[in-house]
ROMINU-542532 format. One line per field, with one value per residue (C-alpha): x, y, z; residue number from 1; residue in one letter. Coordinates in nm, 2 decimals. Last residue first. Layout:
u	(X;...)
v	(Y;...)
w	(Z;...)
n	(NUM;...)
res	(A;...)
END
This chain:
u	(11.59;11.73;11.41;11.57;11.93;11.81;11.63;11.92;12.18;11.92;11.91;12.31;12.26;12.01;12.28;12.56;12.37;12.23;12.60;12.77;12.47;12.55;12.95;12.96;12.70;12.81;13.18;13.03;12.83;13.09;13.33;13.10;13.01;13.44;13.44;13.24;13.39;13.71;13.51;13.38;13.71;13.89;13.61;13.67;14.03;13.95;13.72;13.94;14.23;14.02;13.90;14.28;14.34;14.06;14.15;14.47;14.36;14.12;14.40;14.61;14.33;14.21;14.65;14.61;14.31;14.47;14.81;14.60;14.35;14.68;14.88;14.62;14.48;14.80;14.74;15.08;15.08;14.97;14.64;14.60;14.67;14.48;14.23;14.28;14.28;13.93;13.93)
v	(-2.48;-2.18;-1.91;-1.96;-1.90;-1.59;-1.50;-1.51;-1.32;-1.03;-0.99;-1.03;-0.74;-0.53;-0.53;-0.47;-0.17;-0.05;-0.04;0.12;0.38;0.42;0.46;0.76;0.99;0.88;1.00;1.32;1.37;1.31;1.52;1.86;1.77;1.82;2.11;2.28;2.21;2.34;2.68;2.70;2.70;2.92;3.14;3.14;3.20;3.50;3.65;3.64;3.75;4.04;4.11;4.15;4.36;4.59;4.60;4.77;4.98;5.13;5.18;5.30;5.57;5.66;5.77;5.93;6.15;6.21;6.31;6.55;6.72;6.78;6.94;7.16;7.26;7.43;7.68;7.84;7.72;7.39;7.24;6.96;7.19;7.44;7.20;7.06;7.42;7.53;7.80)
w	(11.71;11.45;11.61;11.93;11.83;11.65;11.97;12.18;11.94;11.89;12.29;12.29;12.01;12.21;12.53;12.34;12.15;12.56;12.68;12.38;12.47;12.79;12.77;12.51;12.68;13.02;12.92;12.79;13.10;13.33;13.10;13.14;13.53;13.56;13.34;13.53;13.85;13.71;13.59;13.95;14.11;13.87;13.97;14.31;14.27;14.05;14.31;14.55;14.36;14.27;14.61;14.70;14.44;14.50;14.93;14.81;14.53;14.77;15.02;14.79;14.67;15.02;15.14;14.81;14.87;15.21;15.11;14.84;15.10;15.29;15.04;14.93;15.29;15.32;15.59;15.63;15.98;15.90;15.76;16.07;16.36;16.23;16.21;16.59;16.67;16.52;16.27)
n	(87;86;85;84;83;82;81;80;79;78;77;76;75;74;73;72;71;70;69;68;67;66;65;64;63;62;61;60;59;58;57;56;55;54;53;52;51;50;49;48;47;46;45;44;43;42;41;40;39;38;37;36;35;34;33;32;31;30;29;28;27;26;25;24;23;22;21;20;19;18;17;16;15;14;13;12;11;10;9;8;7;6;5;4;3;2;1)
res	(X;X;X;X;X;X;X;X;X;X;X;X;X;X;X;X;X;X;X;X;X;X;X;X;X;X;X;X;X;X;X;X;X;X;X;X;X;X;X;X;X;X;X;X;X;X;X;X;X;X;X;X;X;X;X;X;X;X;X;X;X;X;X;X;X;X;X;X;X;X;X;X;X;X;X;X;X;X;X;X;X;X;X;X;X;X;X)
END
C-alpha cells in the first residue's frame, strides 16, 4: 500500500469505516442537492400552475362575455329592423 492510502485507512487498516464515512458524506451531499432541486422544481411548478389558472380564467370570462355582447348587438339590430317595418 502507498503511504497516502495507509494514512487514510489508519494503523489498523479499517477500510470499511473509511468507506462508510465516505458513503455517508456522499449520501448527505446528494440529499442536500436533491432537496434543493426539488424545492426549485416545486416553485417553478407553482408558477406554471398559476399561469395556467389565469389563462383558464381569462378564457372562461371571454366565453361568458362575448356571447352576451353578440346577443345584445343582434337584439338591437332586430329592434331597429322591427321599427323600420312599423313605419
